[in-house]
C-alpha positions in Angstrom: 158.2 48.3 24.6 161.2 46.4 23.2 163.1 47.8 20.2 166.0 46.6 18.1 169.0 48.7 17.0 172.4 48.1 15.5 175.0 48.6 18.2 176.8 51.0 15.9 174.0 53.5 16.1 174.3 56.4 18.5 172.8 55.7 21.9 169.7 57.8 22.7 167.8 58.3 26.0 164.7 56.8 24.4 166.6 53.4 24.1 166.0 52.8 27.8 167.8 49.7 29.0 170.3 48.7 26.4 171.0 45.0 26.0 173.6 43.6 23.7 172.5 40.2 22.3 175.4 39.0 20.2 177.9 36.4 21.4 181.0 38.2 20.0 181.9 41.8 20.6 181.9 43.8 17.3 185.3 44.8 15.9 186.3 48.4 16.0 183.7 49.4 18.7 184.8 50.5 22.1 182.6 49.3 24.9 182.3 52.8 26.3 180.9 54.1 23.0 178.3 51.3 22.9 176.8 52.4 26.2 175.3 49.0 27.0 173.6 48.2 30.3 173.8 44.4 29.9 175.5 41.8 27.7 173.0 38.9 27.4 175.3 36.2 26.2 173.0 33.5 27.6 170.3 34.3 25.0 172.6 34.4 21.9 172.3 31.7 19.3 174.8 28.9 19.8 177.9 28.9 17.6 176.7 25.8 15.8 173.3 27.4 15.0 174.8 30.7 14.0 177.3 29.0 11.7 174.6 26.8 10.2 172.3 29.7 9.5 175.0 31.9 7.9 172.3 34.6 7.2 171.0 32.5 4.3 167.4 33.6 3.7 166.2 30.2 2.7 167.2 29.0 6.2 165.4 31.8 8.1 162.2 29.8 9.0 164.2 26.8 10.3 166.6 29.1 12.1 163.7 30.7 14.0 162.5 27.3 15.1 165.9 26.1 16.2 166.7 29.3 18.0 163.4 29.3 19.9 164.3 25.8 21.1 167.6 27.0 22.4 165.9 29.9 24.2 163.6 27.4 26.0 166.5 25.6 27.7 169.4 26.1 30.1 170.6 29.5 31.2 168.6 31.2 28.5 165.4 30.7 30.5 166.7 32.6 33.5 168.1 35.3 31.4 164.8 35.8 29.6 163.0 36.0 32.9 165.4 38.8 34.1 165.0 40.7 30.8 161.2 40.4 30.9 161.3 41.9 34.4 163.5 44.7 33.2 161.3 45.4 30.2 158.3 46.0 32.6 160.0 49.0 34.1 160.5 50.9 30.9 161.8 50.8 27.3 164.4 48.2 26.3 166.6 48.1 23.2 168.2 44.9 22.0 171.5 45.7 20.3 173.1 43.6 17.6 175.9 44.1 15.1 174.2 42.2 12.3 173.7 43.9 9.0 170.5 42.1 8.1 167.8 44.2 9.8 165.0 42.1 8.3 166.0 38.6 9.5 168.1 38.3 12.6 168.2 36.7 16.0 167.3 39.9 17.8 163.9 39.8 16.2 163.3 36.3 17.5 164.5 37.2 20.9 162.2 40.2 21.0 159.3 38.1 20.0 160.1 35.5 22.7 160.5 38.3 25.3 157.2 39.7 24.4 155.3 36.4 25.0 
């Protein structure tokens, strides 16, 4: 099972393997407090894509398509393979600092990892 949480939420044993999936570390949060097991920078949206999307709801569908294309190339392919293997051994939680819990890149990454 792959879950999604905001990185600011309290870590729990049920989170399992905790993977941070944002390119930039969130301000005001010490790494020790986040209790991450892995920082998967290779599967984060590119700066260009993230800037273009800008959390604008009308761009969500196009963002998903573009992000899936990014995840299908380069270092992201190897990173996704490693994360799929880790997810087979127990629960995994993708962590993000984004405020938009309804439309964010972690949701897309979770869907791609599940396929």
